[in-house]
N, C-alpha and C positions, 0 to 999 in steps of 0.2 A: 286700453284695449289693444292698441297697436304694439305696446311693449310686450304683451303676452303672445300675440300672433307671430311676431318676428322670429323667435326661436323655433316655433312650430313649422314655419315655412322653411327655415334653414334645415331642420331635421328631415323634412320631406324631400328636399333637393338632394341631400347626402344619400338618403335611402334609394332614390331613383338612380343615382350614379352607381352605387354598389350593385344594384340588381342588373344594370346594364353591363357592368364589367364581368360579373360571374356568368352571364349568359352569352358573352362574346366568344367566338371561335378562338381556339388556341389557349384559352385559360386553363388552369389546373382543374377547375370544376368541370369544364367541358371534356377534358381528357381523361379524368379519373372516373371510373364507373362507380356505381352506388356501393359496391362491396369494398372499395378502396384498392383493388388490384388493377394495375394498368394493363393496356393491351400487350399481348405477347408475354404474359406472365401467369403464374399460378401460385396458389397458397403453398407455404413451405411445409405443410403437413403437420405442423406443430401448433397451428392456430395463433402464431405470434407475428406473422407477416407474410411476405410473398417473395418469390424469386423468379428470375427470368427463365423463359423457355430455352431449350437448347438452340443454339444459333443466335442468341441475343445476349446482351450484357447490360448491366444496370448503369445508367448515366443519370445522375440526379434522381428524379422520381419516375423515370420511364425506362423502358427496355428498347434498346436500339439494335438493329441488325449488325451482326459481326461481319466485318469485311476481312476475308481470309486471303493473305497474299499467296503468291505462287510458292510451291514447295513447302506448304504448311497445311495443317488440318485443324478443324474446330475441336475444342475441348468441351467437356461436360460441366464446366464450372461457369457460374454467372459473373464471377469477378475477374479482374485483370483484363488482358486483351481479348480473351475468348478463343485464342488459337496458340498453337505451338509449331515450331519448325520440325520438319521431318528429319529422320536420322541422316546425318551427313551434311546438315545445314545448321547455320547458327544465326540467331536473331541479330539484325542490325537495323535499328530504327523500326520502321514499319515493314521491313522486308526480311526474307530469309536468303542468305548467301551461302554458297557451297564452302565447306571446310576444305582448305587447300592442304592436302596431305603430301609431305615431301617424300623423296625416295627413302627407302629403308624404314618406313613408318607405317602405322595403321590407325584407323579410327579408334578412339577410346570407347569404353563400355557405354558411355552416355551418348555417343555419336555426335558430340558437339566440339570435339577436339581430336588431337592425335598424340600417339606415343611412339617412341622409337622401338624398333625391333631389337632382339637380343644381339649382342656384340656391337650395338650402336648406342650413342648417347646424344642428348639434345644439346646443340650449341646454336643459340639464337633461333632461327627458323629452319634449321636443317638437322639431319642426323648424321653424325660422323662416326667412323669406326673407332672402337676402343682399342688403344694400343696396350696390350698386356705384356709386362716385362717378363724376362726369364725367371722361372721359379715362382710365377704368379698364376692366378686363374680368374675367370670372370665371376661376377656376382650377379644376383638378380635384383640388386638395389638400384633405384633411380637416383640415389644420392651418391656423392663422392666420385671417385675416378672410374667406378664400374668394375674394379678388380681389387683383389687382395692377395697377399703373399701366401704361398703354401706353408704348411706347418713346418716349423724349424727355420723359417726365414722371417725377416721383418722389413717393413718399408723404410727406405732411405733414399731420398731425392729421386723419386719416380722409378726406383729399382728395388729389387728384393735381395737383401744380403743375408748370408748365413749367420744364424745366432750361435755364437761360441759360448757354450755352457762350461763353466769352470768345474773343477773337482768339488765334490760335496754340494752340488747344486742340481737343479732340474729345470727343464724347459717350461716356460709359461706362455701360453697362446694368448698374447695381448699385443695390441698396436702401440701400447705405451711402455715406457721403461726399456730395460736392456733385453727383455725376452727370457730372463731366467730369474730364479730365486734360490737363495741358500736353503739347504736342508735344515731340519730342526737341530738345534745345538750349534749352528754356525751363523755367522753374520757377514754381510757384504763388506769388503774392504777393497775398494778399487774394482779391479776385474777378477777378484778372487773371493773365496769364502774361507774365513778363518774361524777356528773354534771359539765359542763363547766361554770366557774365563769367569766361572761362578765363584764368588767368595764364600767364606764360611757363613752359615745362616742365610744363604741365598738359594734361589731356584730359578729355572727358566720361566719366563712370563708366558702369557697366552699365545703370543706370536711364535714362540720357540726360537727367536733370533736375538733375544735380549734376556736380561735377568732382573729379578726384583728380590727384595729382602723378605724373609719369613716374618710374619707378624709376631710380636709387636716391634721387631727391629725396623730401623729406618735407614735409608741409603745416604751415605756421605761419601761422595766421589766413588771409589771402587770397593768400599767395604760396607758391612752392615753393623750398625751400632745400636745400643739401647737408646730409646728416645729420651730427651732431656726433660 
């Protein structure tokens, strides 16, 4: 008889302990209402759960009040910090500090940084004036030196030098190469353009600056021969 009653007594003790824990203040059962939605929260409208009221954010299974630092405002989202810095301020830890805008600069479109004004470019934490060489002009690009050469000139060691276009060539507006290209029927030879010498059974290729053989002829050095 005693061997049967011992498990029953143990079960009764465990049951009493569990009932006392669930009824104690501060437990999840005491904090969570019957509908499963904690204080300062509401249903998500889809019947799948709940979300915190405005001014509160979810921490574990509860909604805690959002503490908004100076120069910040509450957001309408229940996730994250629950606040964002005002324009002109940037988040640093749990605070919002003012964006330090140097001379000749202005706040960017997001309000959390700065950009240099026209004719200035960023160097570390300052905006310095762009030095435009003779025969050059400013660009609106934030990359590179902030300037480019006028048409007919090309960049050479922080200056703009005149592009010398040889006979039978034309100017090419490019930052690479010599700044010119030979006309069709001519090819570059040093600083000049010489006529392309087309052999019998040959013709200018697609580039117009070299030749290739008429099919089915094949090229052998400077002539076109029948394939072997």
